[in-house]
N, C-alpha and C positions, 0 to 999 in steps of 0.2 A: 741711301746709296753706299755701298761698301766697295772700296778699291783694294786691289792686291798687288804686291810687288813680287817679282820672281827674278832671281839672279843666279848665275852659275859662276863658280870660280874653280880653276884647276890648279892643283898643287902637285909637285914632285915630292912624294912622301909615302908613308905607309898608311893604310886606313886606320890602323890602331893608333898611330901617332896623331893623326888628324882628329879622331874620336876623342882622344885625351885632351887635345887643345880646345875642344868645344864643351867638354864636360868637367874638367878639373878647374876648380875655383881659382887657384893661384895662376894657372896658365891663362885662363880667361881674363884675369886682371891685367895681363901683359898686353893683350890686343884689343880688349873691349873696355871694360871699366872695373873698378873695385866692386866686389860682389861677395855674397855668401851662398852661392849656388851649390847645390848637391844634385847629382843625377838620380833622384829618387822621386817617383811619381807621387804627386801631392805636396811635395816640398815647396814652401813659399819662400821666396828670396827677393833680394833687391840688388840692382845695379846702381852704383852711386857715382855721380859726376859732380863737378864743381857747380854749386848753385849760381844762378845769375838773376837778373831783374825779372826774367820771364818764367823761370822754372826753378823748382826746389832741388833739382839734380837727382831726384829719385825715380827709378823705374821699378815698378813692382811686378813680380812674376810668380807664376805657379807652374811647376813641371807637370806636363800632360802625358808625354810619351817618352819612354827610354827603351830603345831597342838596339843595343850595341851590336856591331858598329855601324848600323845602317840608318837609324832615324832617331831624332831628338826633337821634341816639341815642347813649347812653353808659352804661357801668356806673357804679354808685354804691355804694361799699363802705365800711361803717363797722363795725369789729370783725368779728363773725361774720355780720352782715347784708350780703348782696350783692343789689342791686336793678338793674333795667334802667330807665333813664329814656328816654322817647321824647317829643320835641317835634314837633308837627305844626302848620304854619302854613297858614292858609287866608285868601285875600283874599275878603272878604264884599261888596266894592264900597262906594261912598260913603266911601272913605278909612278903612274899618274892616278890621282884621285880627283873625282869631281865632287865639289861641295855645292849642293843646290839649296838655295834659300827661298822659301815662300813666306811672306808676311801678309796676312789678311786682316781686314777690318778698318782700313783707313777711311776717314770721313771726308777727306779732301785731298786734292792733288798736291798741295803744298807739303803736307805731312809725308805723302808717298815719295815725293822727290827729295825731301830732307832725309828720309830713311835710305833711299838709293845712294845718296851722297855719303851718308854716315857708314853704311855697311861696306861700300866700296873702299872707303878709307881704312876701316877696321880690318877688312879682309886683306888689304895690302900689308898691314901690320902683322896679321896672322902669317903671311908668307915669310916675313922676316923671322918670326918666332920658330917656324917649322925648319928653317934653314940652319938654325943654331944647333 
């Protein structure tokens, strides 16, 4: 069984600024985690968090789709779990941009709920970054 997460976030910004925030390594580090991300299809990268007793702090990824400024997709692998993350950007007009997240491949509801909590917190940080 494979579970999927879908979330939408609205930001008052430009689509270019939001695209940059999800594809620029130094900007990603400010709202997600330290990383060596590059928006190049096939690029392998890591997000790095503080290790703990349960996890080495490493998320491995590979870029799958780069379609600026509309769509970005990459794999998201932690231990045995391997997911696909897809970001879709949509200009709603009036200076509002919708950022839609699909994350597919969860093996259990605990992982899905953990991701929902994590992305909601991270996307709150993203809002602060965009406001600067």
